[in-house]
Backbone as a ProteinNet text record, in pm:
[ID]
protein_1_A
[PRIMARY]
MVARPPLGTEVYLFHPEVGAIVADVSAHRLDGIAVEFILTEESSAFAIAVHAHDMTRPADPAQRAG
[TERTIARY]
6286.4	6153.3	6076.1	5950.9	5865.4	5783.1	5775.8	5695.3	5547.1	5468	5323.2	5256.6	5140.1	5071	5033.8	5038	5000.4	4855.4	4828.1	4691.5	4599.5	4479.6	4382.8	4396.9	4501.7	4522.4	4415.3	4364	4266.4	4341.1	4300.9	4362	4253.4	4293.1	4199.9	4235.6	4136	4153.9	4092.4	4168.3	4123.1	4097.3	3986.1	3954.3	3952.8	4021.3	4034.7	3903.1	3802.8	3675.8	3565.5	3575.1	3465.2	3488.7	3613.5	3641.4	3718.5	3694.5	3771.5	3679.3	3734.9	3663.3	3762.9	3712.9	3795.4	3788	3902.4	3909.2	4007.2	4001.8	4096.1	4187	4316.1	4410.9	4377.1	4344.7	4302.2	4404.3	4499.9	4600.7	4720.2	4833.5	4954.7	4975	5002.8	5024.9	5160.7	5208.7	5336.6	5332.1	5214.9	5202.5	5141	5120	5062.1	4984.1	4868.3	4783.4	4642.2	4563.3	4420	4348.4	4237.9	4160.9	4016.8	3950.6	3809.2	3733.8	3614.3	3526.8	3406.9	3360.9	3237	3123.8	3023.3	2911	2818.7	2819.7	2734.7	2673.8	2583.1	2528.3	2640.2	2733.3	2843.7	2934.4	2970	3059.4	2989.2	2859.3	2783.6	2775.9	2749.9	2742.8	2878	2986.6	3120.7	3144.8	3112.9	3134.3	3053.9	2929.5	2845.4	2901.3	2943.8	2998.1	3125.3	3213.3	3336.8	3303.4	3212.4	3175.4	3109.1	3019.1	2950.9	3050.8	3145.2	3245.7	3328.8	3374.4	3458.5	3380.8	3251.4	3170.5	3140.8	3154.8	3124.1	3245.4	3358.5	3480.3	3497.5	3546.1	3570.7	3671.9	3650.9	3741.7	3876.6	3877.7	4000.5	4068.3	4187.9	4255.7	4274.9	4285.7	4303.9	4179.8	4062.9	3938.1	3911.7	3990.1	3968.2	4017.5	3935.5	3974.8	4020.9	4139.5	4189.3	4231.9
-4517.6	-4574.5	-4550.1	-4515.4	-4486.9	-4611	-4645	-4759.8	-4724.1	-4813.9	-4795.5	-4925.1	-4915.6	-5038.4	-5120.2	-5251.8	-5334.6	-5308.7	-5328.8	-5315.3	-5408.6	-5359.8	-5438.3	-5427.7	-5361.8	-5345.8	-5254.5	-5291.3	-5208.4	-5098.3	-4973.6	-4859.5	-4779.1	-4699.3	-4615.3	-4469.6	-4389.9	-4245.9	-4183	-4097	-4035.5	-3886.7	-3840.8	-3698.5	-3663.7	-3558	-3529.6	-3501.5	-3454.9	-3421.8	-3523.1	-3594	-3679	-3826.9	-3870.2	-4011.3	-4073.2	-4201.5	-4274.6	-4348.6	-4382.4	-4461.7	-4559.1	-4675	-4779.4	-4766.9	-4788	-4787.6	-4896.3	-4931.2	-5027	-4955.1	-4987.7	-4931	-4989	-4900.7	-4946.4	-4919.3	-4828.8	-4798.3	-4730.6	-4745.7	-4672.8	-4562.5	-4442.2	-4327	-4266.4	-4181.2	-4114.8	-4029.5	-3970	-3880	-3946.2	-4076.9	-4144.3	-4267.5	-4285.4	-4400.2	-4352.6	-4438.2	-4414.4	-4514.2	-4470.8	-4558.6	-4564	-4674.4	-4692.9	-4717.4	-4660.9	-4680.1	-4762.7	-4850.5	-4922.8	-4831.8	-4814.4	-4726.9	-4795.7	-4744.2	-4795.2	-4675.6	-4702.2	-4593.7	-4525.8	-4605.8	-4550.9	-4461.1	-4505.5	-4424.3	-4297.7	-4307.9	-4188.7	-4088.2	-4136.6	-4048.1	-3982.1	-4056.9	-4001.3	-3888.1	-3911.5	-3809.3	-3683.4	-3699.3	-3583.6	-3509.7	-3583.1	-3520	-3441.6	-3496.1	-3425	-3296	-3303.8	-3182.8	-3080.4	-3125.6	-3033.2	-2968.5	-3045.5	-2990.7	-2884.3	-2913	-2818.1	-2694.1	-2707.1	-2592.8	-2497.2	-2543.1	-2456.9	-2377.9	-2395.4	-2321.9	-2203.5	-2090.7	-1975.2	-2009.7	-1954.5	-1979.4	-1912.5	-1798.5	-1723.9	-1778.3	-1837	-1892.8	-1791.8	-1664	-1561.8	-1549.1	-1590.6	-1581.6	-1705.8	-1810	-1935.1	-1922.9	-1966.1	-1966.7	-2106.5	-2118.1	-2245.7	-2333.1
-1426.1	-1438.4	-1308.3	-1322.3	-1207.5	-1174.1	-1047	-1004.3	-1010.2	-1062.5	-1070	-1021.5	-959.1	-918	-1042.2	-1033.1	-1147.6	-1191	-1319.3	-1370.2	-1292	-1261.1	-1186.2	-1035.7	-987.7	-843.9	-785.5	-668.7	-598.5	-523.9	-546.2	-478.9	-408.8	-312.8	-238	-259.9	-290.1	-301.8	-178	-112.2	12.4	-6.8	47.6	53.5	201.7	243.8	386.9	458.9	388.8	453.4	424	314.4	267.6	295.8	296.9	320.9	206.5	181.3	80.9	-14.8	-130.7	-229.8	-291.8	-331.1	-391.6	-543.2	-608.2	-754.6	-798.1	-925.8	-983.4	-1081.5	-1080.1	-1176.2	-1313.3	-1409	-1541.6	-1651	-1627.5	-1729.5	-1664.7	-1728.9	-1691.2	-1793	-1745.5	-1832.2	-1800.3	-1886.7	-1861.3	-1735.5	-1707.3	-1592.7	-1469.7	-1472.8	-1357	-1396.8	-1334	-1363.4	-1391.6	-1455.7	-1472.5	-1382.4	-1323.7	-1236.5	-1283.9	-1251.5	-1282.9	-1153.3	-1147.4	-1032.8	-1076.4	-989.6	-1015.3	-970.4	-1055.7	-1024	-923.4	-802.6	-694.9	-622.4	-531.1	-449.4	-370.6	-319.7	-240.1	-324.6	-445.2	-528.7	-576.9	-604.3	-644.5	-530.1	-409.9	-293	-267.2	-284.5	-266.4	-365.8	-493	-596.2	-566.5	-527.5	-495.5	-373.8	-272.3	-151.4	-181.2	-265.7	-301.2	-374.5	-472.1	-546.6	-455.2	-369.7	-278.9	-183.4	-132.4	-40.5	-109.8	-230.7	-303.1	-346.4	-369	-412.6	-298	-174.9	-61.1	-13.7	-80.3	-44.4	-137.9	-87.7	-174.9	-284.1	-402.7	-514	-491.3	-424.5	-399.2	-273.7	-286	-168.4	-55.7	-87.4	16	103.8	51.8	127	210.9	189.7	262.1	405.4	496.6	637.7	674.5	727	775.1	666.7
[MASK]
++++++++++++++++++++++++++++++++++++++++++++++++++++++++++++++++++

């Protein structure tokens, strides 16, 4: 059996370049957990920053520097 945080537990997701965001564990799945985010200005800004960061990187890993 795999340990999972209890439902409703507050968890933090970290992005190495963008920072962190808070979410709540909403479900247990066979492959992990599901999380829910509260829609706020902060969570929206985090989502946009993650997408923008990932879009500025080359798709081909061989072209990525560092």
